[in-house]
N, CA, C and O of each residue as an XYZ file, in Angstrom:
396
protein
N       0.851     -1.172      0.000
C       0.000      0.000      0.000
C       0.898      1.237      0.000
O       1.813      1.352      0.816
N       0.630      2.149     -0.912
C       1.358      3.415     -0.988
C       0.357      4.553     -0.836
O      -0.685      4.574     -1.491
N       0.691      5.498      0.040
C      -0.176      6.660      0.240
C       0.653      7.932      0.165
O       1.843      7.929      0.478
N       0.018      9.012     -0.248
C       0.645     10.324     -0.261
C      -0.302     11.305      0.402
O      -1.521     11.216      0.250
N       0.277     12.248      1.145
C      -0.557     13.227      1.828
C       0.253     14.464      2.183
O       1.481     14.425      2.256
N      -0.455     15.552      2.399
C       0.124     16.792      2.899
C      -0.273     16.913      4.358
O      -1.406     16.610      4.732
N       0.666     17.358      5.176
C       0.390     17.492      6.597
C       1.225     18.636      7.153
O       1.754     19.457      6.405
N       1.333     18.677      8.473
C       2.074     19.733      9.155
C       3.043     19.098     10.151
O       2.725     18.091     10.784
N       4.210     19.687     10.280
C       5.204     19.224     11.246
C       4.797     19.727     12.634
O       4.400     20.882     12.792
N       4.899     18.843     13.641
C       4.652     19.296     15.007
C       5.693     18.713     15.942
O       6.261     17.652     15.685
N       5.931     19.425     17.025
C       6.928     19.024     18.014
C       6.237     18.442     19.229
O       5.223     18.958     19.700
N       6.810     17.350     19.730
C       6.358     16.747     20.979
C       7.538     16.782     21.925
O       8.601     16.244     21.616
N       7.364     17.405     23.068
C       8.434     17.512     24.054
C       8.412     16.302     24.969
O       7.418     16.033     25.644
N       9.504     15.587     24.980
C       9.642     14.424     25.853
C      10.004     14.887     27.262
O      10.437     16.022     27.462
N       9.828     14.017     28.208
C      10.120     14.343     29.603
C      11.606     14.574     29.868
O      11.961     15.226     30.850
N      12.459     14.061     29.026
C      13.902     14.183     29.272
C      14.496     15.412     28.574
O      15.681     15.420     28.243
N      13.693     16.433     28.353
C      14.099     17.679     27.715
C      14.455     17.522     26.241
O      14.977     18.453     25.628
N      14.178     16.362     25.673
C      14.406     16.156     24.241
C      13.119     16.502     23.497
O      12.020     16.333     24.024
N      13.268     16.976     22.294
C      12.108     17.255     21.454
C      12.092     16.272     20.290
O      13.126     15.989     19.684
N      10.925     15.767     19.994
C      10.725     14.868     18.866
C       9.785     15.573     17.906
O       8.882     16.293     18.333
N       9.993     15.372     16.615
C       9.155     15.991     15.597
C       8.441     14.911     14.808
O       9.010     13.870     14.480
N       7.185     15.185     14.513
C       6.330     14.235     13.819
C       5.474     14.959     12.791
O       5.405     16.188     12.751
N       4.827     14.153     11.965
C       3.717     14.626     11.172
C       2.637     13.561     11.276
O       2.935     12.392     11.517
N       1.403     13.956     11.097
C       0.270     13.066     11.286
C      -0.280     12.570      9.954
O      -0.493     13.350      9.026
N      -0.507     11.261      9.877
C      -1.179     10.673      8.723
C      -2.667     11.022      8.859
O      -3.230     10.829      9.937
N      -3.318     11.524      7.814
C      -4.743     11.874      7.929
C      -5.579     10.701      8.459
O      -5.300      9.543      8.149
N      -6.604     11.012      9.259
C      -7.415      9.949      9.876
C      -7.982      8.924      8.896
O      -7.991      7.732      9.200
N      -8.453      9.357      7.733
C      -9.043      8.402      6.782
C      -7.981      7.443      6.232
O      -8.271      6.269      6.006
N      -6.758      7.933      6.014
C      -5.676      7.058      5.561
C      -5.180      6.179      6.703
O      -4.802      5.028      6.484
N      -5.179      6.713      7.910
C      -4.813      5.914      9.088
C      -5.773      4.738      9.251
O      -5.353      3.631      9.591
N      -7.043      4.977      9.012
C      -8.045      3.909      9.113
C      -7.754      2.803      8.093
O      -7.866      1.620      8.414
N      -7.384      3.181      6.872
C      -7.044      2.187      5.847
C      -5.834      1.366      6.282
O      -5.808      0.152      6.083
N      -4.847      2.007      6.867
C      -3.653      1.301      7.340
C      -4.019      0.345      8.468
O      -3.518     -0.778      8.509
N      -4.887      0.774      9.388
C      -5.306     -0.082     10.510
C      -5.977     -1.369     10.028
O      -5.908     -2.399     10.698
N      -6.617     -1.305      8.877
C      -7.361     -2.461      8.363
C      -6.475     -3.499      7.673
O      -6.950     -4.587      7.351
N      -5.212     -3.189      7.442
C      -4.301     -4.128      6.782
C      -3.915     -5.221      7.778
O      -3.404     -4.915      8.855
N      -4.151     -6.499      7.434
C      -3.706     -7.574      8.332
C      -2.175     -7.589      8.383
O      -1.514     -7.554      7.345
N      -1.615     -7.642      9.604
C      -0.159     -7.629      9.755
C       0.207     -8.196     11.115
O      -0.640     -8.297     12.002
N       1.481     -8.567     11.277
C       1.909     -9.077     12.588
C       1.881     -7.972     13.637
O       2.068     -6.798     13.317
N       1.648     -8.350     14.876
C       1.652     -7.372     15.965
C       3.073     -6.899     16.221
O       3.998     -7.708     16.285
N       3.249     -5.593     16.366
C       4.554     -5.002     16.667
C       4.395     -4.124     17.910
O       3.290     -3.704     18.251
N       5.502     -3.860     18.567
C       5.492     -3.042     19.769
C       4.845     -1.690     19.559
O       5.060     -1.043     18.534
N       4.060     -1.266     20.520
C       3.369      0.025     20.525
C       2.375      0.163     19.371
O       1.923      1.275     19.098
N       2.021     -0.924     18.688
C       1.103     -0.854     17.559
C       1.738     -0.250     16.319
O       1.042      0.230     15.425
N       3.079     -0.278     16.270
C       3.790      0.351     15.148
C       3.598     -0.410     13.843
O       3.287     -1.601     13.831
N       3.793      0.312     12.750
C       3.695     -0.242     11.403
C       4.956      0.178     10.654
O       5.280      1.364     10.599
N       5.671     -0.793     10.074
C       6.889     -0.475      9.331
C       6.538      0.188      7.995
O       5.618     -0.236      7.296
N       7.292      1.238      7.660
C       7.052      1.971      6.411
C       8.367      2.400      5.776
O       9.406      2.467      6.432
N       8.290      2.689      4.480
C       9.344      3.385      3.749
C       8.780      4.781      3.530
O       7.712      4.931      2.937
N       9.487      5.808      4.004
C       8.993      7.183      3.921
C       9.828      7.983      2.925
O      11.041      7.799      2.817
N       9.156      8.868      2.206
C       9.838      9.803      1.312
C       9.284     11.190      1.581
O       8.073     11.410      1.539
N      10.188     12.125      1.859
C       9.861     13.534      2.013
C      10.882     14.281      1.153
O      12.078     14.262      1.448
N      10.418     14.927      0.108
C      11.340     15.609     -0.801
C      12.323     14.611     -1.376
O      11.920     13.598     -1.947
N      13.622     14.891     -1.229
C      14.658     13.989     -1.715
C      15.144     13.006     -0.671
O      16.074     12.245     -0.937
N      14.546     13.000      0.505
C      14.961     12.113      1.600
C      14.083     10.872      1.636
O      12.859     10.955      1.542
N      14.729      9.726      1.772
C      14.021      8.449      1.834
C      14.617      7.626      2.963
O      15.839      7.532      3.085
N      13.763      7.026      3.794
C      14.247      6.217      4.908
C      13.185      5.224      5.342
O      11.999      5.393      5.058
N      13.637      4.173      6.045
C      12.728      3.182      6.636
C      12.568      3.509      8.109
O      13.535      3.818      8.805
N      11.332      3.436      8.566
C      11.015      3.748      9.953
C       9.698      3.066     10.291
O       9.263      2.163      9.576
N       9.077      3.483     11.349
C       7.751      2.995     11.725
C       6.860      4.176     12.033
O       7.322      5.217     12.501
N       5.570      4.004     11.764
C       4.571      4.970     12.201
C       3.903      4.384     13.437
O       3.856      3.167     13.616
N       3.386      5.272     14.290
C       2.833      4.856     15.573
C       1.436      5.437     15.754
O       1.190      6.579     15.365
N       0.514      4.667     16.341
C      -0.827      5.197     16.582
C      -0.813      6.247     17.694
O      -0.134      6.079     18.707
N      -1.556      7.316     17.499
C      -1.722      8.356     18.507
C      -3.204      8.399     18.848
O      -4.017      8.856     18.045
N      -3.555      7.924     20.035
C      -4.970      7.822     20.398
C      -5.650      9.180     20.500
O      -6.855      9.278     20.267
N      -4.918     10.220     20.839
C      -5.523     11.551     20.934
C      -5.944     12.071     19.567
O      -6.972     12.736     19.438
N      -5.146     11.767     18.547
C      -5.431     12.247     17.194
C      -6.285     11.267     16.405
O      -6.915     11.648     15.418
N      -6.312     10.003     16.834
C      -7.022      8.990     16.068
C      -6.336      8.699     14.751
O      -6.980      8.312     13.777
N      -5.023      8.888     14.725
C      -4.263      8.721     13.490
C      -2.868      8.207     13.824
O      -2.443      8.230     14.979
N      -2.168      7.746     12.800
C      -0.769      7.389     12.958
C       0.081      8.639     12.846
O      -0.296      9.608     12.187
N       1.243      8.603     13.505
C       2.200      9.696     13.385
C       3.524      9.145     12.870
O       3.935      8.035     13.209
N       4.179      9.953     12.039
C       5.463      9.615     11.434
C       6.551     10.457     12.083
O       6.499     11.684     12.003
N       7.549      9.826     12.734
C       8.650     10.610     13.284
C       9.519     11.177     12.162
O       9.803     10.497     11.176
N       9.933     12.429     12.328
C      10.776     13.103     11.341
C      12.130     13.369     11.979
O      12.278     14.296     12.774
N      13.112     12.556     11.629
C      14.425     12.701     12.255
C      15.118     13.980     11.809
O      14.801     14.551     10.766
N      16.067     14.413     12.621
C      16.739     15.692     12.406
C      17.388     15.784     11.031
O      17.315     16.830     10.386
N      18.017     14.714     10.575
C      18.681     14.739      9.267
C      17.677     15.052      8.150
O      18.001     15.790      7.220
N      16.482     14.507      8.235
C      15.447     14.761      7.227
C      14.941     16.193      7.351
O      14.793     16.889      6.347
N      14.677     16.635      8.576
C      14.192     18.008      8.773
C      15.197     19.017      8.241
O      14.819     19.997      7.600
N      16.471     18.780      8.504
C      17.515     19.691      8.025
C      17.622     19.664      6.503
O      17.655     20.714      5.862
N      17.676     18.469      5.927
C      17.837     18.324      4.481
C      16.661     18.921      3.704
O      16.838     19.454      2.609
N      15.461     18.827      4.283
C      14.254     19.263      3.576
C      13.735     20.617      4.055
O      12.702     21.087      3.579
N      14.441     21.244      4.990
C      14.033     22.556      5.482
C      12.704     22.547      6.217
O      11.928     23.497      6.116
N      12.437     21.469      6.962
C      11.165     21.344      7.695
C      11.266     22.032      9.045
O      12.274     21.917      9.743
N      10.203     22.754      9.406
C      10.162     23.464     10.680
C       8.854     23.178     11.400
O       7.849     22.833     10.780
N       8.884     23.326     12.711
C       7.695     23.138     13.531
C       6.567     24.025     13.003
O       6.739     25.235     12.852
N       5.419     23.417     12.725
C       4.263     24.150     12.216
C       4.253     24.310     10.708
O       3.274     24.796     10.142
N       5.326     23.907     10.056
C       5.415     24.056      8.606
C       4.798     22.892      7.854
O       4.530     21.843      8.439
N       4.573     23.071      6.561
C       3.970     22.016      5.747
C       4.980     20.930      5.383
O       6.187     21.165      5.345
N       4.453     19.738      5.119
C       5.276     18.629      4.662
C       4.437     17.747      3.745
O       3.273     17.467      4.030
N       5.035     17.317      2.651
C       4.402     16.371      1.716
C       5.091     15.034      1.923
O       6.317     14.944      1.856
N       4.298     13.990      2.177
C       4.834     12.677      2.538
C       4.319     11.606      1.583
O       3.161     11.619      1.165
N       5.211     10.682      1.253
C       4.832      9.465      0.526
C       5.255      8.299      1.406
O       6.425      8.181      1.772
N       4.304      7.441      1.743
C       4.573      6.274      2.592
C       4.242      4.996      1.853
O       3.194      4.877      1.217
N       5.148      4.045      1.949
C       4.847      2.684      1.498
C       4.774      1.826      2.743
O       5.752      1.720      3.484
N       3.631      1.215      2.980
C       3.453      0.349      4.140
C       4.144     -0.983      3.837
O       3.815     -1.651      2.857
N       5.105     -1.362      4.688
C       5.883     -2.576      4.472
C       5.301     -3.777      5.202
O       5.549     -4.916      4.806
N       4.539     -3.545      6.252
C       3.865     -4.642      6.960
C       2.583     -4.988      6.213
O       1.894     -4.111      5.690
N       2.283     -6.258      6.174
C       0.990     -6.633      5.590
C       1.090     -7.497      4.386
O       0.070     -7.874      3.811
């Protein structure tokens, strides 16, 4: 399954003074991903291949119960390479590898 979407970068502050950056998969696409039969993984994660601009990497998306959607972590190297900032737009292409 391959999906593409536009979203916004947001920061989540961890308890250890570290900041993590994510973007949210739209709820309707998150629902489609939830319906894919796949092996159980820790924290309900789903393995994906992500593409943002010219950056491509393998990671996992994680369910966020408050948003009702999956979230994609955006590592610093990707944010720097693609000029992504907190609150800014991001275009994402995800290939779901589980399933």
